[in-house]
C-alpha positions in Angstrom: 12.4 114.9 -36.1 13.3 116.3 -32.6 16.9 116.8 -32.4 19.1 114.3 -30.7 19.9 116.1 -27.4 15.9 116.1 -26.9 15.7 112.5 -27.5 18.3 111.5 -25.2 17.1 113.7 -22.6 13.8 112.6 -22.9 14.8 109.0 -22.6 16.6 109.8 -19.3 13.8 111.6 -17.7 11.5 108.6 -18.7 13.9 106.3 -17.2 14.2 108.1 -13.9 10.6 108.6 -13.7 9.7 104.9 -14.4 12.4 104.1 -11.8 10.8 106.2 -9.4 7.4 104.9 -9.9 8.9 101.4 -9.5 10.6 102.3 -6.3 7.1 103.5 -4.9 5.6 100.3 -5.8 8.1 98.3 -4.3 8.0 100.4 -0.9 4.0 100.1 -0.6 4.0 96.2 -1.5 7.1 94.8 -0.4 8.0 96.8 2.4 4.4 97.2 3.6 3.6 100.8 3.6 0.1 100.2 2.5 -2.2 103.2 2.1 -5.2 104.0 4.2 -7.2 104.3 1.1 -6.1 101.7 -1.5 -6.5 104.1 -4.6 -3.4 106.0 -3.3 -1.3 103.0 -3.9 -2.1 103.8 -7.7 -1.9 107.6 -7.5 1.6 107.7 -5.8 3.5 105.8 -8.5 1.2 107.3 -11.3 2.2 110.8 -10.1 6.1 109.8 -10.2 5.4 108.8 -13.7 5.5 112.6 -14.6 7.2 114.1 -11.6 10.1 111.7 -11.2 12.2 112.3 -8.1 9.7 115.0 -6.8 7.0 112.4 -6.7 9.4 109.8 -4.9 10.2 112.5 -2.3 6.6 113.5 -1.9 5.9 109.7 -1.2 8.6 109.0 1.1 7.9 112.3 3.0 4.0 112.3 3.2 2.9 109.0 1.7 4.0 106.8 4.8 1.7 108.6 7.4 2.2 111.3 9.6 0.6 114.9 10.0 0.7 117.6 7.2 -1.1 120.6 6.7 -3.5 122.3 4.2 -0.7 122.9 1.5 0.4 119.3 1.4 -3.2 118.1 1.7 -4.2 120.1 -1.2 -1.2 119.0 -3.1 -2.1 115.3 -2.5 -5.7 115.9 -3.6 -4.3 117.5 -6.8 -2.1 114.3 -7.4 -5.2 112.1 -7.0 -7.1 114.1 -9.5 -4.1 114.4 -11.8 -3.4 110.5 -11.7 -6.8 110.1 -13.4 -6.1 112.6 -15.9 -2.5 111.3 -16.5 -3.7 107.6 -17.1 -6.4 108.7 -19.3 -4.2 110.8 -21.3 -1.4 108.3 -21.7 -4.2 105.8 -23.1 -6.0 108.2 -25.3 -2.6 109.1 -27.0 -1.9 105.5 -27.8 -5.4 104.9 -29.0 -5.4 108.0 -31.2 -2.1 107.2 -32.5 -2.8 103.6 -33.2 -6.0 104.4 -35.0 -4.8 107.2 -37.2 -7.7 109.6 -35.8 -7.5 113.4 -36.4 -9.9 116.2 -35.9 -9.8 119.2 -38.2 -6.9 117.5 -39.7 -4.6 117.4 -36.8 -4.2 114.1 -34.4 -3.6 116.9 -31.5 -7.3 117.9 -31.4 -8.4 114.1 -31.2 -5.9 113.5 -28.6 -7.6 116.2 -26.5 -11.1 115.0 -27.1 -10.2 111.3 -26.5 -8.0 112.4 -23.6 -10.5 114.2 -21.7 -13.1 111.5 -22.2 -10.8 109.1 -20.6 -9.4 111.2 -18.1 -13.0 112.2 -17.0 -13.9 108.5 -16.6 -10.8 107.6 -14.8 -10.9 110.7 -12.8 -14.5 109.8 -11.5 -13.5 106.3 -10.7 -10.5 107.6 -8.7 -12.6 110.2 -6.9 -15.5 107.6 -6.2 -13.1 105.1 -4.6 -11.9 108.0 -2.3 -15.4 109.8 -1.5 -17.6 107.1 -1.4 -15.9 105.2 1.6 -15.2 108.5 3.3 -18.8 109.6 3.2 -20.4 106.2 3.3 -22.2 106.4 0.0 -23.5 103.9 -2.1 -22.8 103.4 -5.8 -25.3 105.9 -7.4 -24.8 108.6 -4.8 -20.9 108.0 -4.9 -20.7 108.4 -8.6 -23.0 111.3 -8.9 -21.0 113.0 -6.1 -17.8 111.9 -7.6 -18.6 113.7 -11.0 -19.5 116.9 -9.1 -16.4 116.8 -7.1 -14.1 116.0 -10.0 -15.3 118.1 -12.7 -13.6 121.4 -11.8 -10.6 119.7 -10.7 -10.1 117.6 -13.8 -10.8 120.5 -16.1 -8.2 122.8 -14.5 -5.7 120.2 -14.8 -6.4 119.5 -18.3 -6.3 123.2 -19.1 -2.4 123.3 -18.2 -1.8 119.9 -19.9 -3.7 121.0 -23.1 -2.3 124.4 -23.3 1.3 123.0 -23.2 0.7 120.3 -25.6 -0.8 123.0 -28.1 2.0 125.0 -27.7 4.7 122.1 -28.3 2.4 120.6 -31.1 1.4 123.7 -33.0 4.7 126.2 -32.2 7.8 124.3 -31.2 7.4 121.0 -33.1 4.3 121.4 -35.7 3.0 118.1 -35.7 6.2 116.6 -35.4 5.9 114.8 -32.3 4.2 111.4 -31.8 3.7 108.8 -29.1 6.4 106.4 -30.8 9.0 109.2 -29.7 10.6 109.5 -26.3 10.4 113.6 -26.7 6.5 113.4 -27.2 6.3 111.9 -23.5 8.6 114.4 -22.0 6.5 117.1 -23.5 3.7 115.4 -21.8 5.5 115.1 -18.7 6.1 118.7 -18.4 2.4 119.3 -19.3 1.1 117.2 -16.4 3.3 119.3 -14.1 1.8 122.4 -15.4 -1.7 120.8 -15.1 -0.8 120.1 -11.5 -0.1 123.8 -11.2 -3.3 125.0 -12.7 -5.4 122.6 -10.8 -3.9 123.3 -7.5 -5.6 126.6 -6.6 -8.9 125.0 -7.9 -8.4 122.1 -5.4 -7.6 124.6 -2.6 -11.1 126.4 -3.4 -12.9 123.2 -3.6 -11.7 122.0 -0.3 -12.0 125.4 1.5 -16.0 125.5 0.5 -16.1 121.7 1.5 -16.9 120.4 -1.9 -13.7 118.2 -1.8 -12.6 116.3 1.3 -9.1 117.1 2.5 -6.6 114.1 1.5 
């Protein structure tokens, strides 16, 4: 079992992050700050689930409209990709845990495999609902383009997340953390922020060469 202090820290972190996500939803729905692209009304609160107060600040600063430069635009693009990854990995963690699946004797590898599959599916859907309206694409062309655009971005996000989860599960807490423990989700929060960091330069490059649209 993880130490008590870590469990308490994790519970606080998760509660704060959830409160930030709820605050964003309330501001969008109740205060009427609707997003130009409806998918961002999902992206912002999901991003807050792992960034907490940072995500709430970013939403209040940039999510309510206004001008911003390339640095911020790229960050919003990463959060867009990261939201699909985040939801996919959350779903996968619960599915693998509930089913008791393992791969090569470890739940970690099963979570990575299933997590990547869900993340790719949701990432492509998130990308489709952004890129298809901007480019005026039909369903088939929109999905194909979304897959091309999202592949490298998604992989780069998962590299940071998976590397951290491997470190926590194989070195720091060898197979002692599971989705029914708050500490697991604190480690996941940290991993997702690292995934944001590893995906940022890739998204910068994809936007620079015209593969991705600025957000």
